[in-house]
C-alpha positions, -999 to +999 in steps of 0.1 A: -078+203+227-067+170+214-047+163+183-077+148+165-098+178+174-071+201+160-070+182+127-108+180+124-109+218+129-081+223+104-096+200+077-134+196+081-151+163+071-172+163+040-201+140+036-218+130+004-254+141+002-268+118-024-257+086-042-243+088-076-263+069-102-248+036-113-241+034-150-247+000-165-218-013-185-222-014-222-218-049-237-187-050-259-189-069-291-158-090-295-139-082-327-127-111-346-090-105-346-067-131-359-051-153-333-016-143-345-021-107-334-032-117-299-001-138-295+021-109-306+009-086-279+035-081-252+027-090-217+037-065-190+067-075-170+060-085-134+066-058-108+096-068-086+086-044-058+066-069-037+094-095-037+121-070-030+101-054-002+094-088+014+131-096+014+138-062+030+112-067+057+131-099+067+163-078+070+145-054+093+131-083+114+142-067+147+122-036+141+093-057+129+094-077+161+094-044+181+064-031+161+045-064+166+051-063+203+038-027+205+007-037+185+001-065+209+003-042+239-022-018+222-046-047+215-044-056+252-056-022+263-025+000+264-031+037+257+001+041+236+003+042+199+029+025+177+035+053+152+072+057+161+078+019+158+060+019+125+080+047+110+113+031+122+103-002+105+092+015+073+123+036+071+145+005+074+125-014+048+124+016+024+161+023+027+168-014+019+143-017-010+147+016-028+181+010-045+171-025-055+138-014-070+154+014-089+181-010-102+154-034-114+135-006-134+164+002-157 
């Protein structure tokens, strides 16, 4: 019994029997709010997570290179998987990014 068979027996797949009806959007009537009120609305601050995570992936470049090499081997017909390499890379990137992201949210 393979690993995929084990999980499919543990958690069976559910299929939808019929499509859900699509509701048509109701046209909204624009309210005539003064322009001053629109300017006063605060814009949401930009999420720094993406930039921080990109910087951290550069710091983990050795692990990224190892993951890319594994992915290349798999694409060329290797029977291995790259789960271990992926977890090592993500662990490195998360360990680097987490403190910086939490510091930016204060």
